[in-house]
N, C-alpha and C positions, 0 to 999 in steps of 0.2 A: 296691476294693481296688488298692495303690498299689504297682506291681515295686519290686522292692531295686535298689539301681545297679547297674548293669551287664547288669541283662536288657536285651532288645531290648525299645524302647518307655518304656522310664524316663525318666524327667526328668534333663538333663541339669545342672539347678541346683539338685539334692537331693544332701543328702549324707546319710550313715545315722550316724545319733546324731552331729550335729558336737558339736564339745566348740570353744571358745573359744582361742586362740592367742596370740593379741595387740590392741588396739587401739592406731593411730592418727590424728593432728589430720589427714595427709593422705594423699594415695592414692599417693604417689612410697613413700613408708616401706612402706607396706602391699606396695606390689612389690616394692622392694626386698628386704623378707622373703622373699616367694615365689620371688625370684630368685637367692635364697642358697641357700633350700634345695635351688632345681632345681641348680643350680651341686655342692651335696652329696651330686646323687643320690638326693632325697629325690624318692618317685613323687606329686608335684605335684598329679597329678588327682583327690588326695585332699583338697585345698585351695581356698575359695572366700575370695573378698575381697567381704565384705558393707557396702555405703554406707550410712550412719543417719544419724538427725536430718536430714533433706532439707530445704532449704528453697531460696526462688525466689530466683530474684538477679534484679532487670529495672538492666539497665548504659543511663542516657540519652543517646543519641548526638547528637542535635542537636533545635533548634525546628523543627517545621513550620511553612510559608507555602505563599500559592494558589499560588510560584513552585516550591517545590522538589517540592509534591505535584505539578504540571501535568509537571515535567519526568521525577519519577519514572514517572508515568503511561505519559508518550509513550517514553520507554529500556524502559520493561516493554511495549508494545504493539509498537513496533520489532523485538522480539526472539521477541515470538509471532508478527506476519506475517512474520518471516525467518523462521522453523523451519515454518509452514505452506505457504509458500509453496514450501522447499528439497521439502516432502513432496509437494507438488502438482507439482512441477517434473520428477517422476519420471513420472506419468503420462502427459504430453502430449510430442509430438516436435516440435512449433513454437510460437516466441515463450514458452518458457519463460522469457527474464529480465523479459519485462513484466509475466508471472506472478506472479515475486516481488519486482518492486519495487509491484504492486497490491499485494499482499498485504501487504509491510512499509506501505506507506501507509495501508491500511484498519485492520492492526495499531494504527499510531500512534493513528489517530484512534479507535478504539476506548478503546485503554489511557488517552490523555490523559481521555476525555467519564467514563468508569467511574473513574476516582481522585480526579476534580474532582467526582465525585457522590457519592462515598464519604463525602471529608472536607467536603463543605456536608453530611451528614446527621449528620456528628461534633457540627455547630454548637459549637465551640470545647471539647470536652471534653478530647479529648487533641491538647494543639497542638505535642506533641511525639515522636519516632523512636526506639525503643529497642531493644532485645534482650535475650533473656531465657533463664534457664539454671536448671536444677535443679540443686543440687549437696549434697552431702553433708557433715556439717560432722564426725563419724567413719567409719573406716576401720576394721573389724572383720576379723583375718585367722582362719578355722573352718577346724575339718580332723576330720575323720573319727577315730572313736572308737578307730578298730583301731592308728591308726599315730599317734597324740595324744603318747605318749610319747616316740618318735623324734624327731617334730618339734620337742618340747621340748628334748631336748636335745641335737639340731643348733644350736636357734634360740638357746644360749644360749652358743655361740663366736662370733654374731655382736657384733659390738663396737656400742655403744649400742642393741641391740634393747630393745625395752619390753618389760616381764613382763605377762603377764594381771595385769589388775585384779581379779579375780574369785577370784584364789586367794588 
């Protein structure tokens, strides 16, 4: 049994009988619509922006080499060792600097070895670095049925607002 919107424990990502208000190609346009309606004192808690037609985008940032992998592992290990050393330094009274330096050194060695082993196991199958992101290709502004007419009337005042393609 699902609880109606507004009841304690209700899902905040649900609308009661949502209707499409407008569909946009980018998030900024959908956000502009909601902002416009907010400026007109529309109860925006009855709106939702939904990204649809998701796609995964991978941007290649560079070529991986043994030296780049080693350097990355080294720096990663140094940061880990510094973090662990700082945490441990709270629990010792003497020679805290030596503890931090030793954990940084051990972290650097660990990071270097771990990164090189990981790269060796790929056997050249992925010799590049990249960043990935999931993005939507369309953004639909949905509105609860009980305030849909009011939202449409206000949205008609927004210059360049896209009409609902489903009407």
